[in-house]
C-alpha positions as CSV (number, residue, x, y, z in Angstrom):
1,M,75.9,-5.8,-29.3
2,S,76.6,-9.6,-29.2
3,V,78.2,-11.7,-31.8
4,A,74.9,-13.3,-32.6
5,S,73.2,-10.1,-33.1
6,N,76.0,-8.7,-35.2
7,L,75.8,-11.7,-37.4
8,L,72.1,-11.3,-37.8
9,R,72.6,-7.7,-38.9
10,I,75.3,-8.5,-41.4
11,Q,73.2,-11.3,-43.0
12,D,70.3,-8.9,-43.3
13,A,72.6,-6.4,-45.0
14,I,73.9,-9.1,-47.4
15,A,70.2,-10.2,-48.2
16,E,69.5,-6.6,-49.0
17,A,72.5,-6.2,-51.3
18,E,71.5,-9.3,-53.2
19,R,68.0,-8.0,-53.7
20,R,69.3,-4.5,-54.8
21,S,71.6,-6.2,-57.2
22,H,68.9,-8.5,-58.5
23,R,71.0,-11.5,-57.4
24,E,69.5,-14.9,-56.1
25,S,69.0,-15.0,-52.4
26,G,71.8,-16.9,-50.8
27,S,74.2,-16.4,-53.7
28,V,76.7,-14.7,-51.3
29,R,78.3,-16.5,-48.4
30,L,79.6,-14.7,-45.1
31,M,83.0,-15.6,-43.8
32,A,83.6,-14.4,-40.1
33,V,87.1,-13.1,-40.0
34,S,88.2,-14.0,-36.4
35,K,91.8,-12.8,-36.4
36,F,92.8,-11.2,-33.0
37,H,89.6,-12.5,-31.5
38,P,89.7,-15.4,-28.9
39,A,88.4,-18.8,-29.5
40,E,85.5,-18.0,-27.3
41,A,84.3,-15.4,-29.8
42,V,84.5,-18.1,-32.5
43,L,82.4,-20.5,-30.4
44,E,79.8,-17.8,-29.8
45,A,79.5,-17.3,-33.6
46,I,79.2,-21.1,-34.2
47,A,76.4,-21.2,-31.5
48,A,74.6,-18.6,-33.6
49,G,75.0,-20.7,-36.8
50,Q,78.1,-19.3,-38.4
51,L,80.3,-22.1,-39.7
52,L,82.8,-20.5,-42.1
53,F,85.8,-18.6,-40.7
54,G,89.0,-16.7,-41.9
55,E,92.3,-16.3,-40.2
56,N,95.2,-14.1,-41.4
57,R,98.0,-15.7,-39.6
58,V,99.1,-19.5,-39.4
59,Q,100.2,-19.3,-35.9
60,E,97.0,-17.8,-34.6
61,A,94.9,-20.3,-36.5
62,A,97.1,-23.2,-35.1
63,E,96.5,-22.0,-31.5
64,K,92.8,-21.4,-32.0
65,F,91.2,-23.8,-34.3
66,P,92.4,-27.5,-33.9
67,S,89.9,-28.3,-31.1
68,I,87.2,-26.3,-32.7
69,L,87.6,-28.2,-36.1
70,E,87.9,-31.5,-34.3
71,A,84.6,-30.9,-32.5
72,S,82.6,-30.2,-35.6
73,S,83.2,-31.3,-39.2
74,E,80.8,-28.5,-40.3
75,V,83.1,-25.7,-39.2
76,K,85.5,-24.6,-42.0
77,L,88.6,-22.5,-41.9
78,H,90.1,-20.5,-44.7
79,L,93.5,-18.8,-44.5
80,I,93.1,-15.3,-46.0
81,G,96.6,-13.8,-45.1
82,S,100.0,-13.9,-46.7
83,L,101.5,-17.4,-46.5
84,Q,105.2,-18.3,-46.2
85,R,106.6,-21.6,-47.5
86,N,107.7,-22.7,-44.0
87,K,104.2,-22.4,-42.6
88,V,102.4,-24.5,-45.4
89,K,102.7,-27.8,-43.6
90,Q,101.0,-26.4,-40.6
91,I,98.1,-24.8,-42.4
92,V,97.2,-27.5,-44.7
93,R,96.2,-29.6,-41.8
94,L,93.7,-27.0,-40.7
95,A,92.3,-25.0,-43.5
96,S,90.1,-26.3,-46.4
97,C,91.0,-23.3,-48.5
98,I,93.9,-20.9,-48.9
99,Q,92.6,-17.7,-50.3
100,S,96.0,-15.8,-50.6
101,I,97.9,-17.6,-53.3
102,D,100.2,-15.0,-54.8
103,R,103.2,-16.7,-56.2
104,S,104.0,-20.2,-57.8
105,E,106.4,-21.7,-55.3
106,V,103.8,-21.4,-52.5
107,L,101.2,-23.2,-54.7
108,V,103.7,-25.9,-55.5
109,E,104.4,-26.4,-51.8
110,I,100.8,-26.4,-50.8
111,S,100.3,-29.3,-53.2
112,R,103.3,-31.1,-51.9
113,Q,102.2,-30.8,-48.3
114,A,98.6,-31.6,-48.9
115,T,99.7,-34.8,-50.8
116,T,101.7,-35.9,-47.7
117,A,98.8,-35.1,-45.5
118,G,96.3,-36.9,-47.6
119,R,94.2,-33.8,-48.3
120,I,92.8,-31.7,-51.2
121,I,93.2,-28.0,-50.6
122,E,91.0,-25.5,-52.4
123,V,92.8,-22.4,-53.5
124,L,91.9,-18.7,-54.6
125,F,94.5,-16.6,-56.4
126,E,94.9,-13.2,-54.8
127,Y,95.1,-10.2,-57.3
128,H,96.5,-6.9,-56.4
129,T,93.7,-4.2,-57.0
130,G,94.6,-1.7,-54.2
131,E,97.4,0.8,-54.3
132,D,97.9,0.5,-50.5
133,T,98.1,-3.3,-50.3
134,K,101.2,-5.2,-51.1
135,S,99.8,-8.6,-51.5
136,G,98.6,-10.4,-54.7
137,Y,99.6,-10.9,-58.2
138,T,100.4,-7.6,-59.8
139,S,100.1,-8.7,-63.4
140,A,97.7,-11.2,-65.1
141,D,100.6,-12.8,-66.9
142,D,102.1,-13.8,-63.6
143,L,98.9,-15.2,-62.5
144,Y,98.5,-17.1,-65.7
145,R,101.9,-18.7,-65.3
146,S,100.8,-20.0,-61.8
147,L,97.4,-21.3,-63.3
148,D,99.5,-23.2,-66.0
149,L,101.0,-25.3,-63.2
150,L,97.7,-26.7,-61.9
151,D,97.8,-29.6,-64.3
152,G,100.7,-31.1,-62.5
153,L,99.4,-30.5,-59.0
154,S,97.2,-33.2,-57.8
155,S,96.4,-31.9,-54.3
156,V,95.1,-28.4,-55.0
157,R,91.9,-27.3,-56.6
158,C,91.3,-23.9,-58.1
159,A,88.2,-22.3,-56.7
160,G,88.4,-18.8,-57.9
161,L,89.9,-15.3,-57.2
162,M,90.3,-12.9,-54.2
163,T,91.1,-9.3,-53.8
164,I,91.4,-6.6,-51.2
165,A,90.0,-3.2,-52.4
166,P,91.9,0.1,-51.5
167,F,91.2,1.3,-48.0
168,T,89.5,4.6,-48.7
169,A,86.2,6.3,-48.1
170,D,85.9,7.1,-51.8
171,R,83.7,4.4,-53.2
172,N,84.6,4.8,-56.7
173,P,88.1,3.2,-56.6
174,V,86.6,0.4,-54.5
175,R,84.1,-0.3,-57.0
176,K,86.7,-0.1,-59.8
177,A,88.8,-2.7,-57.9
178,F,86.0,-5.2,-57.5
179,K,85.0,-4.6,-61.2
180,S,88.5,-5.5,-62.3
181,L,88.5,-8.7,-60.4
182,R,85.2,-9.8,-62.1
183,E,86.7,-8.9,-65.4
184,L,89.8,-11.0,-64.6
185,Q,87.5,-13.9,-63.6
186,E,85.8,-13.7,-67.0
187,E,89.2,-13.8,-68.7
188,C,90.3,-16.7,-66.7
189,V,87.2,-18.7,-67.5
190,R,87.9,-18.0,-71.2
191,R,91.5,-19.0,-70.9
192,Y,91.1,-22.0,-68.6
193,P,87.6,-23.6,-69.3
194,V,88.5,-26.8,-67.2
195,L,89.2,-24.9,-64.1
196,N,86.8,-23.6,-61.5
197,F,86.6,-19.8,-61.1
198,S,83.2,-19.5,-59.5
199,E,84.3,-18.1,-56.2
200,L,85.0,-14.2,-56.1
201,S,86.2,-13.5,-52.5
202,M,85.8,-9.7,-52.2
203,G,84.3,-7.3,-49.7
204,M,84.9,-6.6,-46.1
205,S,83.1,-4.9,-43.3
206,A,83.2,-1.4,-44.9
207,D,82.6,-2.3,-48.5
208,F,80.9,-5.6,-48.9
209,D,77.8,-4.0,-50.3
210,I,79.7,-2.7,-53.2
211,A,81.4,-6.0,-53.7
212,I,78.1,-7.9,-53.9
213,E,76.8,-5.4,-56.5
214,E,79.9,-6.2,-58.5
215,G,79.6,-10.0,-58.3
216,S,81.2,-11.2,-55.0
217,T,80.3,-14.7,-53.9
218,L,82.1,-14.5,-50.5
219,V,82.5,-11.5,-48.2
220,R,85.0,-11.4,-45.4
221,V,83.7,-9.7,-42.5
222,G,85.5,-9.3,-39.1
223,T,85.1,-6.0,-37.1
224,A,81.4,-5.7,-37.9
225,I,80.8,-9.2,-36.3
226,F,83.4,-9.4,-33.5
227,G,84.1,-5.7,-32.7
228,D,87.4,-4.0,-32.8
229,R,90.5,-6.0,-32.5
230,T,91.8,-6.9,-29.2
């Protein structure tokens, strides 16, 4: 199937999950995760109306997206993979949002580099909910210590939280992971009423229906759109 037909199928599935969960139509955005797929596949998705993309690795994003972003101000790129400090300068010139904040020093460096570049970068704080993933904050207290820094960082804006659920066919731990992120969101809203936690980035090709049922506002779908990695 083509990228365009895959996109249509995923959009229909998202709409069905919204209806099943008694959620407002259009309350969940779709991110097309284009890692390991060529720029031509991204352009095919854009031609089909998809404007939001996610990349895991800074180097791949830097090779693929500069000309795409220059050609259209409507296309947006998010970094969803782990970010090292020495890659921050490069990615803040491309991405509008970094979803994988998992430690304070990277957050501070993003603000510093974004200030130099004259940009404001949205950030999502990644929380560890899957036993087989190594990324994300592993305790709420560590997350709160990073959130406490935001008052002094002028070039980053908190937009919400992100997680990767366990990779398992058992839907129970997957649902538990998504529910735990939603509960953390509620606690963050209580503790930090001036910050924005409206975005819940959770759910991928195999589990985005459960994520939507548990409150996701942004699902990250790659394989179901672009096919197997090349």
